[in-house]
C-alpha positions in Angstrom: 8.3 -7.9 -23.9 5.5 -5.5 -22.9 3.0 -6.4 -20.2 -0.2 -4.6 -19.4 -1.1 -4.7 -15.7 -4.6 -3.6 -14.8 -4.9 -3.6 -11.0 -6.4 -1.0 -8.6 -4.8 -2.4 -5.5 -1.6 -0.3 -5.3 0.2 -2.7 -3.0 -0.4 -5.7 -5.3 0.3 -3.7 -8.4 3.6 -2.4 -7.0 4.6 -5.9 -6.0 3.9 -7.3 -9.5 5.4 -4.4 -11.4 8.6 -4.4 -9.4 9.1 -8.1 -9.9 8.4 -8.0 -13.6 10.7 -5.1 -14.2 13.4 -6.9 -12.3 12.8 -9.9 -14.6 13.4 -7.6 -17.6 9.8 -6.9 -18.7 8.4 -3.5 -19.7 5.3 -3.0 -17.6 2.4 -0.5 -18.2 0.2 -0.2 -15.1 -3.3 1.3 -15.0 -5.7 1.2 -12.1 -9.0 1.9 -14.0 -10.9 -0.5 -16.1 -11.8 2.0 -18.8 -8.3 3.2 -19.3 -7.1 -0.5 -19.2 -9.5 -1.3 -22.0 -8.3 1.6 -24.1 -4.7 0.5 -23.6 -5.5 -3.1 -24.4 -7.3 -2.2 -27.6 -4.8 0.3 -28.9 -1.4 -1.0 -27.9 0.4 -4.2 -28.9 1.0 -6.0 -25.6 2.5 -9.5 -25.3 0.4 -10.4 -22.2 -2.1 -8.9 -19.9 -2.5 -9.4 -16.1 -6.0 -8.2 -15.2 -7.9 -7.9 -11.9 -11.6 -8.6 -11.9 -12.9 -5.9 -9.5 -11.9 -2.6 -11.1 -13.4 1.0 -11.1 -14.9 2.0 -14.4 -15.2 -1.4 -16.0 -14.7 -4.9 -14.5 -11.9 -7.1 -15.7 -14.1 -9.8 -17.4 -15.7 -7.1 -19.5 -12.3 -5.9 -20.6 -11.3 -9.4 -21.7 -14.7 -10.0 -23.5 -14.3 -6.7 -25.5 -10.7 -7.7 -26.4 -11.9 -11.0 -27.8 -14.7 -9.3 -29.6 -12.1 -7.2 -31.4 -10.1 -10.3 -32.2 -7.2 -9.4 -29.9 -5.8 -12.8 -28.8 -3.2 -11.5 -26.4 -2.9 -14.0 -23.4 -4.6 -12.7 -20.3 -4.1 -13.9 -16.7 -7.0 -13.1 -14.4 -6.3 -12.1 -10.8 -9.1 -12.5 -8.3 -9.8 -13.2 -4.6 -12.9 -15.2 -5.7 -12.1 -18.8 -5.1 -15.2 -20.7 -6.3 -15.1 -23.1 -9.2 -18.0 -21.1 -10.8 -16.0 -17.9 -10.6 -13.0 -19.6 -12.3 -15.1 -21.1 -15.0 -16.8 -17.7 -15.6 -13.4 -16.1 -15.9 -12.1 -18.6 -18.4 -15.3 -18.5 -20.4 -15.0 -14.7 -20.7 -11.8 -15.3 -22.7 -9.2 -15.4 -19.9 -6.3 -17.8 -20.4 -5.6 -18.4 -16.7 -7.0 -17.6 -13.3 -4.8 -16.9 -10.4 -6.3 -16.6 -6.9 -5.1 -14.0 -4.5 -2.9 -14.2 -2.5 -0.3 -15.7 -4.8 3.5 -16.0 -5.1 5.3 -14.0 -7.7 7.2 -17.0 -8.8 3.9 -18.8 -9.7 2.7 -15.7 -11.7 6.0 -15.6 -13.6 5.9 -19.3 -14.3 2.3 -19.1 -15.7 3.3 -16.0 -17.8 6.2 -17.9 -19.3 3.9 -20.9 -20.1 1.3 -18.7 -21.9 3.9 -16.6 -23.7 5.5 -19.8 -25.0 2.2 -21.3 -26.2 1.1 -18.0 -27.7 4.3 -17.5 -29.7 4.4 -21.1 -30.9 1.8 -20.2 -33.6 3.9 -17.2 -34.6 7.4 -18.3 -33.8 9.1 -15.4 -35.6 7.7 -13.0 -33.1 9.4 -14.8 -30.3 12.9 -14.2 -31.7 14.5 -11.0 -33.0 17.4 -11.4 -35.4 19.3 -8.5 -37.0 22.5 -9.2 -38.9 24.3 -11.9 -36.8 22.7 -11.0 -33.5 19.6 -13.0 -32.2 17.5 -12.4 -29.2 15.2 -15.2 -28.0 12.3 -13.5 -26.1 11.0 -16.6 -24.5 14.3 -18.2 -23.2 15.7 -14.7 -22.6 18.9 -15.5 -24.3 21.1 -13.6 -26.8 23.6 -14.9 -29.3 25.9 -13.3 -31.8 27.8 -15.4 -34.4 26.4 -18.4 -32.5 28.2 -17.3 -29.3 26.0 -16.8 -26.2 26.0 -13.4 -24.6 25.2 -13.2 -20.9 22.9 -10.3 -20.2 21.4 -8.9 -17.0 17.5 -8.4 -17.2 17.8 -4.7 -17.8 20.5 -5.2 -20.4 18.2 -7.7 -22.2 15.3 -5.3 -22.0 17.4 -2.4 -23.4 18.7 -4.6 -26.2 15.2 -5.8 -27.1 14.0 -2.1 -27.3 16.9 -1.1 -29.5 16.3 -4.1 -31.8 12.6 -3.5 -32.0 13.4 0.0 -33.2 16.2 -1.0 -35.5 17.1 1.7 -37.9 15.3 4.4 -35.9 16.9 6.9 -33.5 15.7 6.4 -29.9 16.4 9.2 -27.4 17.5 8.9 -23.8 14.0 10.0 -22.8 12.4 7.2 -24.9 14.7 4.6 -23.4 14.1 5.7 -19.8 10.3 5.6 -20.3 10.2 2.3 -22.2 12.9 0.3 -20.4 12.8 1.8 -16.9 9.3 3.4 -16.8 11.0 6.5 -15.5 10.7 10.1 -16.5 14.0 11.4 -17.9 16.3 13.1 -15.5 19.0 15.1 -17.3 21.3 14.7 -14.4 21.5 10.9 -14.6 23.9 9.0 -16.7 22.0 5.7 -16.3 21.3 5.3 -20.0 24.9 6.1 -21.0 26.2 3.6 -18.4 23.9 0.8 -19.5 24.6 1.4 -23.2 28.3 1.3 -22.5 28.0 -2.0 -20.7 25.8 -3.4 -23.5 28.4 -2.4 -26.1 31.1 -4.3 -24.2 29.0 -7.5 -24.5 27.4 -7.0 -27.9 30.0 -5.2 -30.0 33.4 -5.2 -28.5 34.7 -8.6 -29.6 33.0 -8.6 -33.0 34.0 -7.1 -36.4 31.1 -4.8 -36.8 29.4 -2.5 -34.2 25.6 -2.5 -34.1 24.9 0.1 -31.4 25.7 3.6 -32.6 25.5 7.0 -30.9 23.9 9.8 -32.8 25.3 12.9 -31.1 22.7 15.1 -29.6 19.8 12.8 -30.5 20.3 9.3 -29.0 21.1 5.9 -30.2 20.4 3.7 -33.2 20.8 -0.1 -33.6 21.8 -1.1 -37.2 24.4 -2.6 -39.3 26.3 0.2 -41.0 26.4 -0.1 -44.8 
């Protein structure tokens, strides 16, 4: 799942982004309100985490413009403002939750899960990816093939989700590094190959048909071969 984080405090942003990536989420972080609005309006995110006080454009204005454009993506507001009036104002602007700084990462993650679960109830198909006999539940973070549960580490889950969302299309190592790890591609690293190999061991090895295929010189494709 893709999360948009709009936060200009680099310490807080790093803390949140690191935790979410370790939990298997793909995180896009921006520290400017105008850029954050552009990302929110033009990219399909599953959830937003937005600070109120931002350079360029404040967080409440970002949320209001999202709602004006009929973008219903859940948004959790971050703020050091503690008054009831501030919280009410944040929720009235279109925010789905209001988290007061400082906060624990476990609380943020729990609130995210709750909003993602509620948001996807209305469109249940978007919370589960199924291709051939492999299913990925994006809310419970579980994978099954032929009804058998597959135990995946957070990054393995994120990698499999990315491959399945791009089923039938070739994705390069550069694309995988940027989307799954948020890294620039380093031609000297074998990180992608190593993770693909481990994923194949779990997803393909003990099943009759392979779903993850290498396209020599180009990258990988997830599909059932005809």
